[in-house]
VMD Tcl script that builds the backbone (N, CA, C; Angstrom):
set m [mol new atoms 204]
animate dup $m
set s [atomselect $m all]
$s set {name element resname resid chain x y z} {
  {N N MET 1 A 2.961 7.494 3.436}
  {CA C MET 1 A 4.056 6.744 4.032}
  {C C MET 1 A 3.759 6.385 5.491}
  {N N SER 2 A 2.877 7.121 6.125}
  {CA C SER 2 A 2.605 6.844 7.531}
  {C C SER 2 A 1.992 5.459 7.752}
  {N N SER 3 A 1.248 4.951 6.768}
  {CA C SER 3 A 0.686 3.605 6.926}
  {C C SER 3 A 1.803 2.559 6.933}
  {N N ILE 4 A 2.843 2.800 6.163}
  {CA C ILE 4 A 3.989 1.882 6.155}
  {C C ILE 4 A 4.691 1.931 7.508}
  {N N GLU 5 A 4.888 3.124 8.025}
  {CA C GLU 5 A 5.538 3.259 9.330}
  {C C GLU 5 A 4.715 2.603 10.428}
  {N N ALA 6 A 3.394 2.766 10.366}
  {CA C ALA 6 A 2.517 2.144 11.363}
  {C C ALA 6 A 2.607 0.620 11.284}
  {N N LEU 7 A 2.632 0.091 10.075}
  {CA C LEU 7 A 2.730 -1.367 9.916}
  {C C LEU 7 A 4.102 -1.884 10.344}
  {N N ARG 8 A 5.137 -1.100 10.107}
  {CA C ARG 8 A 6.467 -1.506 10.579}
  {C C ARG 8 A 6.488 -1.618 12.096}
  {N N TYR 9 A 5.845 -0.668 12.757}
  {CA C TYR 9 A 5.779 -0.702 14.214}
  {C C TYR 9 A 4.948 -1.901 14.689}
  {N N LYS 10 A 3.835 -2.136 14.004}
  {CA C LYS 10 A 2.974 -3.285 14.333}
  {C C LYS 10 A 3.759 -4.590 14.153}
  {N N LEU 11 A 4.567 -4.664 13.105}
  {CA C LEU 11 A 5.400 -5.844 12.869}
  {C C LEU 11 A 6.431 -6.011 13.987}
  {N N TYR 12 A 7.017 -4.890 14.395}
  {CA C TYR 12 A 7.981 -4.931 15.491}
  {C C TYR 12 A 7.333 -5.491 16.759}
  {N N LEU 13 A 6.116 -5.027 17.060}
  {CA C LEU 13 A 5.413 -5.519 18.246}
  {C C LEU 13 A 5.112 -7.009 18.147}
  {N N ALA 14 A 4.696 -7.453 16.961}
  {CA C ALA 14 A 4.425 -8.881 16.756}
  {C C ALA 14 A 5.711 -9.686 16.926}
  {N N TRP 15 A 6.797 -9.133 16.444}
  {CA C TRP 15 A 8.093 -9.805 16.561}
  {C C TRP 15 A 8.480 -9.951 18.036}
  {N N GLU 16 A 8.241 -8.888 18.798}
  {CA C GLU 16 A 8.546 -8.921 20.232}
  {C C GLU 16 A 7.724 -9.986 20.964}
  {N N LYS 17 A 6.463 -10.145 20.557}
  {CA C LYS 17 A 5.596 -11.150 21.180}
  {C C LYS 17 A 5.977 -12.563 20.764}
  {N N GLY 18 A 6.600 -12.688 19.597}
  {CA C GLY 18 A 6.980 -14.000 19.105}
  {C C GLY 18 A 5.848 -14.748 18.430}
  {N N SER 19 A 4.801 -14.033 18.044}
  {CA C SER 19 A 3.645 -14.648 17.397}
  {C C SER 19 A 3.904 -14.798 15.893}
  {N N SER 20 A 4.218 -16.018 15.481}
  {CA C SER 20 A 4.560 -16.228 14.071}
  {C C SER 20 A 3.384 -15.938 13.144}
  {N N GLN 21 A 2.166 -16.262 13.577}
  {CA C GLN 21 A 0.987 -15.981 12.753}
  {C C GLN 21 A 0.807 -14.470 12.571}
  {N N GLU 22 A 0.963 -13.718 13.648}
  {CA C GLU 22 A 0.810 -12.265 13.581}
  {C C GLU 22 A 1.944 -11.639 12.759}
  {N N ILE 23 A 3.144 -12.167 12.907}
  {CA C ILE 23 A 4.281 -11.667 12.126}
  {C C ILE 23 A 4.010 -11.850 10.639}
  {N N LEU 24 A 3.535 -13.014 10.258}
  {CA C LEU 24 A 3.238 -13.292 8.860}
  {C C LEU 24 A 2.127 -12.385 8.338}
  {N N LYS 25 A 1.072 -12.236 9.118}
  {CA C LYS 25 A -0.069 -11.408 8.717}
  {C C LYS 25 A 0.353 -9.954 8.501}
  {N N VAL 26 A 1.055 -9.393 9.470}
  {CA C VAL 26 A 1.469 -7.990 9.378}
  {C C VAL 26 A 2.512 -7.809 8.282}
  {N N SER 27 A 3.391 -8.774 8.135}
  {CA C SER 27 A 4.404 -8.717 7.089}
  {C C SER 27 A 3.754 -8.660 5.703}
  {N N GLN 28 A 2.712 -9.444 5.508}
  {CA C GLN 28 A 1.999 -9.431 4.232}
  {C C GLN 28 A 1.292 -8.090 4.008}
  {N N GLU 29 A 0.700 -7.535 5.068}
  {CA C GLU 29 A 0.064 -6.219 4.969}
  {C C GLU 29 A 1.102 -5.158 4.594}
  {N N LEU 30 A 2.255 -5.251 5.220}
  {CA C LEU 30 A 3.338 -4.302 4.948}
  {C C LEU 30 A 3.806 -4.422 3.499}
  {N N ASP 31 A 3.933 -5.638 3.013}
  {CA C ASP 31 A 4.319 -5.855 1.612}
  {C C ASP 31 A 3.347 -5.177 0.653}
  {N N VAL 32 A 2.054 -5.317 0.922}
  {CA C VAL 32 A 1.030 -4.717 0.065}
  {C C VAL 32 A 1.159 -3.195 0.078}
  {N N GLU 33 A 1.342 -2.614 1.246}
  {CA C GLU 33 A 1.466 -1.153 1.345}
  {C C GLU 33 A 2.726 -0.646 0.647}
  {N N ILE 34 A 3.809 -1.396 0.740}
  {CA C ILE 34 A 5.049 -1.002 0.068}
  {C C ILE 34 A 4.860 -1.032 -1.446}
  {N N VAL 35 A 4.194 -2.059 -1.951}
  {CA C VAL 35 A 3.940 -2.146 -3.394}
  {C C VAL 35 A 3.070 -0.973 -3.847}
  {N N LYS 36 A 2.028 -0.642 -3.080}
  {CA C LYS 36 A 1.178 0.505 -3.419}
  {C C LYS 36 A 2.005 1.787 -3.468}
  {N N TYR 37 A 2.855 1.969 -2.471}
  {CA C TYR 37 A 3.700 3.168 -2.407}
  {C C TYR 37 A 4.631 3.242 -3.613}
  {N N MET 38 A 5.242 2.119 -3.953}
  {CA C MET 38 A 6.169 2.088 -5.088}
  {C C MET 38 A 5.436 2.375 -6.397}
  {N N LYS 39 A 4.244 1.805 -6.578}
  {CA C LYS 39 A 3.461 2.067 -7.785}
  {C C LYS 39 A 3.108 3.543 -7.894}
  {N N ASN 40 A 2.677 4.131 -6.787}
  {CA C ASN 40 A 2.340 5.560 -6.792}
  {C C ASN 40 A 3.560 6.422 -7.088}
  {N N SER 41 A 4.705 6.046 -6.538}
  {CA C SER 41 A 5.933 6.793 -6.788}
  {C C SER 41 A 6.328 6.722 -8.255}
  {N N LEU 42 A 6.221 5.532 -8.834}
  {CA C LEU 42 A 6.560 5.377 -10.252}
  {C C LEU 42 A 5.591 6.148 -11.139}
  {N N ALA 43 A 4.313 6.115 -10.787}
  {CA C ALA 43 A 3.325 6.857 -11.566}
  {C C ALA 43 A 3.600 8.352 -11.490}
  {N N SER 44 A 3.942 8.847 -10.315}
  {CA C SER 44 A 4.263 10.267 -10.154}
  {C C SER 44 A 5.509 10.632 -10.935}
  {N N GLN 45 A 6.491 9.748 -10.904}
  {CA C GLN 45 A 7.736 9.996 -11.628}
  {C C GLN 45 A 7.476 10.067 -13.131}
  {N N LYS 46 A 6.667 9.159 -13.644}
  {CA C LYS 46 A 6.339 9.165 -15.070}
  {C C LYS 46 A 5.570 10.430 -15.440}
  {N N GLN 47 A 4.656 10.841 -14.565}
  {CA C GLN 47 A 3.875 12.044 -14.814}
  {C C GLN 47 A 4.789 13.264 -14.846}
  {N N CYS 48 A 5.729 13.326 -13.943}
  {CA C CYS 48 A 6.675 14.452 -13.903}
  {C C CYS 48 A 7.533 14.480 -15.160}
  {N N LYS 49 A 8.012 13.339 -15.574}
  {CA C LYS 49 A 8.848 13.278 -16.775}
  {C C LYS 49 A 8.073 13.712 -18.008}
  {N N GLY 50 A 6.794 13.406 -18.041}
  {CA C GLY 50 A 5.969 13.794 -19.164}
  {C C GLY 50 A 5.732 15.287 -19.212}
  {N N GLN 51 A 5.782 15.960 -18.067}
  {CA C GLN 51 A 5.524 17.396 -18.014}
  {C C GLN 51 A 6.687 18.192 -18.590}
  {N N ASP 52 A 7.890 17.933 -18.127}
  {CA C ASP 52 A 9.046 18.689 -18.604}
  {C C ASP 52 A 10.317 17.934 -18.228}
  {N N LYS 53 A 10.876 17.221 -19.164}
  {CA C LYS 53 A 12.021 16.357 -18.887}
  {C C LYS 53 A 13.251 17.127 -18.436}
  {N N HIS 54 A 13.404 18.383 -18.853}
  {CA C HIS 54 A 14.627 19.130 -18.569}
  {C C HIS 54 A 14.638 19.808 -17.207}
  {N N LYS 55 A 13.476 20.073 -16.612}
  {CA C LYS 55 A 13.431 20.799 -15.351}
  {C C LYS 55 A 13.315 19.899 -14.137}
  {N N ILE 56 A 13.023 18.652 -14.316}
  {CA C ILE 56 A 12.815 17.755 -13.183}
  {C C ILE 56 A 14.162 17.318 -12.616}
  {N N THR 57 A 14.302 17.490 -11.310}
  {CA C THR 57 A 15.529 17.067 -10.654}
  {C C THR 57 A 15.312 15.830 -9.794}
  {N N ALA 58 A 14.134 15.703 -9.181}
  {CA C ALA 58 A 13.875 14.544 -8.305}
  {C C ALA 58 A 12.433 14.563 -7.856}
  {N N LEU 59 A 12.035 13.476 -7.247}
  {CA C LEU 59 A 10.734 13.413 -6.584}
  {C C LEU 59 A 10.969 13.669 -5.109}
  {N N ASN 60 A 10.129 14.512 -4.510}
  {CA C ASN 60 A 10.275 14.714 -3.084}
  {C C ASN 60 A 9.655 13.542 -2.335}
  {N N GLN 61 A 9.655 13.589 -1.018}
  {CA C GLN 61 A 9.188 12.439 -0.237}
  {C C GLN 61 A 7.714 12.141 -0.431}
  {N N GLU 62 A 6.927 13.112 -0.812}
  {CA C GLU 62 A 5.514 12.864 -1.039}
  {C C GLU 62 A 5.256 12.329 -2.438}
  {N N GLY 63 A 6.289 12.180 -3.257}
  {CA C GLY 63 A 6.120 11.660 -4.606}
  {C C GLY 63 A 5.731 12.710 -5.608}
  {N N ARG 64 A 5.960 13.988 -5.268}
  {CA C ARG 64 A 5.638 15.070 -6.196}
  {C C ARG 64 A 6.898 15.540 -6.890}
  {N N CYS 65 A 6.721 16.249 -7.988}
  {CA C CYS 65 A 7.841 16.750 -8.772}
  {C C CYS 65 A 8.623 17.785 -7.978}
  {N N GLY 66 A 9.936 17.725 -8.102}
  {CA C GLY 66 A 10.792 18.759 -7.532}
  {C C GLY 66 A 11.541 19.430 -8.658}
  {N N HIS 67 A 11.428 20.723 -8.756}
  {CA C HIS 67 A 12.066 21.448 -9.847}
  {C C HIS 67 A 13.248 22.239 -9.299}
  {N N GLY 68 A 14.316 22.332 -10.100}
  {CA C GLY 68 A 15.510 23.076 -9.651}
  {C C GLY 68 A 15.832 24.222 -10.532}
}
mol reanalyze $m
mol bondsrecalc $m
mol representation Tube
mol addrep $m
């Protein structure tokens, strides 16, 4: 998740400068990282569900199984 946070900050800086080219470039990079994160989260969620459907309560922030 830190790469997403870093890109968000980079986007903020580009926004402050008013550079439309840089805003577009960083925005696209951020989109790619968000999609990667979402895919990994979904894959982890599916893996957790496959392990034991009754014990899984949620995914923690790192995308790992949380048992209750």
